[in-house]
C-alpha positions in Angstrom: -79.3 5.4 -5.2 -76.7 6.1 -2.0 -75.5 9.2 -4.1 -78.8 10.3 -4.5 -79.6 10.0 -0.7 -78.3 13.5 0.5 -80.4 15.3 -2.1 -83.5 13.2 -0.7 -83.2 14.3 2.5 -82.6 17.6 1.7 -85.9 17.5 -0.1 -87.9 16.2 2.5 -86.4 18.5 5.2 -87.0 21.6 3.1 -90.2 20.5 1.8 -89.2 21.2 -1.7 -88.0 24.9 -0.9 -84.3 24.0 -2.1 -83.9 25.0 -6.3 -80.9 23.4 -6.9 -80.2 19.9 -5.1 -76.6 18.5 -5.0 -75.7 16.0 -7.5 -79.1 15.7 -9.1 -79.7 16.8 -12.3 -82.5 18.8 -12.3 -84.8 18.1 -15.2 -87.1 21.2 -15.6 -88.8 20.2 -18.8 -89.5 17.0 -20.2 -89.7 16.5 -24.2 -90.6 20.3 -24.0 -93.5 19.5 -21.1 -92.7 22.0 -17.9 -92.3 20.0 -14.7 -93.4 20.9 -11.4 -90.7 21.2 -8.7 -91.6 17.6 -7.1 -91.8 16.3 -10.5 -88.4 17.6 -11.3 -87.1 16.0 -8.3 -88.4 12.8 -9.2 -87.4 12.7 -12.6 -83.8 13.8 -11.4 -83.6 11.1 -9.0 -84.7 8.3 -11.5 -81.9 9.8 -13.9 -79.6 9.3 -11.4 -80.8 5.7 -10.5 -80.6 4.7 -14.0 -77.4 6.1 -14.9 -76.4 4.0 -11.6 -78.2 1.0 -13.1 -76.6 1.0 -16.5 -73.1 1.8 -15.0 -73.6 -1.4 -12.6 -74.8 -3.7 -15.3 -72.6 -3.0 -18.2 -69.5 -2.9 -16.7 -69.4 -6.7 -15.4 -70.8 -7.7 -18.8 -67.5 -5.9 -20.5 -65.3 -7.4 -18.1 -66.9 -10.8 -18.3 -66.7 -10.9 -22.2 -63.1 -9.6 -21.8 -63.9 -6.4 -23.8 -62.5 -3.9 -21.2 -59.3 -5.9 -20.1 -57.3 -3.6 -22.3 -57.8 -0.6 -19.9 -56.4 -2.7 -16.9 -57.5 -5.1 -14.4 -60.8 -5.3 -14.0 -62.5 -3.7 -11.2 -59.5 -1.7 -10.1 -60.2 2.0 -9.6 -58.3 2.8 -13.0 -60.5 0.8 -15.0 -63.4 2.2 -13.1 -62.6 5.9 -13.7 -61.6 5.2 -17.3 -65.2 3.0 -17.8 -67.0 6.1 -15.9 -65.7 8.7 -18.1 -66.7 6.8 -21.0 -70.2 6.0 -19.9 -70.5 9.9 -18.7 -69.8 10.8 -22.5 -72.4 8.3 -23.7 -75.1 10.0 -21.3 -73.6 13.7 -22.1 -73.7 13.1 -26.1 -76.4 10.4 -26.5 -78.9 9.7 -23.6 -79.3 13.5 -22.2 -80.3 14.7 -25.9 -82.5 12.0 -26.2 -84.5 13.1 -23.1 -84.5 16.5 -24.2 -81.8 17.9 -22.1 -79.2 18.7 -24.9 -75.6 17.8 -25.4 -73.8 17.6 -21.8 -77.2 19.0 -20.6 -76.7 22.3 -21.1 -80.4 22.9 -22.0 -80.9 22.5 -18.2 -78.3 24.4 -16.7 -74.5 25.3 -17.1 -73.3 22.7 -14.3 -75.3 19.8 -15.5 -72.4 18.2 -16.9 -70.1 18.8 -14.0 -73.3 17.2 -11.8 -73.3 13.9 -14.0 -69.2 13.6 -14.2 -69.1 13.7 -10.4 -72.0 11.1 -10.0 -70.5 9.0 -12.2 -66.7 9.2 -10.4 -68.5 8.7 -7.1 -70.5 5.6 -8.6 -66.9 4.2 -9.6 -65.3 5.1 -6.4 -68.2 3.4 -4.7 -68.3 0.5 -7.2 -64.5 -0.2 -6.6 -65.3 -0.4 -2.9 -68.2 -2.6 -3.1 -66.8 -4.9 -5.8 -64.5 -7.0 -3.7 -67.7 -8.4 -2.2 -69.4 -9.5 -5.3 -67.0 -10.2 -8.1 -66.1 -13.2 -9.1 -63.1 -15.2 -7.3 -61.0 -15.4 -10.3 -60.4 -11.9 -10.6 
């Protein structure tokens, strides 16, 4: 949600006049239904919040079950960046096509893959910054 704040502010200030919001995947159609600009904005925000929730829920489970320990120390930046790349690939190759966005979101735009990658890397950095406050003491 934090990463989506700039897009939300721009949308509010510009009253829907911005065509390409920063770091928000512009979902212009959903299962072959053409969306309005407002619907595009809200589905884009939903998609990013959904990606953040998946990112934040799955990583601790992998770490807790020791399935991710081969990458390095849990909750460290290297481990989180590798994890974010894996999650980005899963979204780009599985989730985006399921939402009708095509592989790497190419159906919605040429730069969707980069927007998603930057979003995941930013989530990894933010996750690394806040994890010390929430992770178990044995890490």
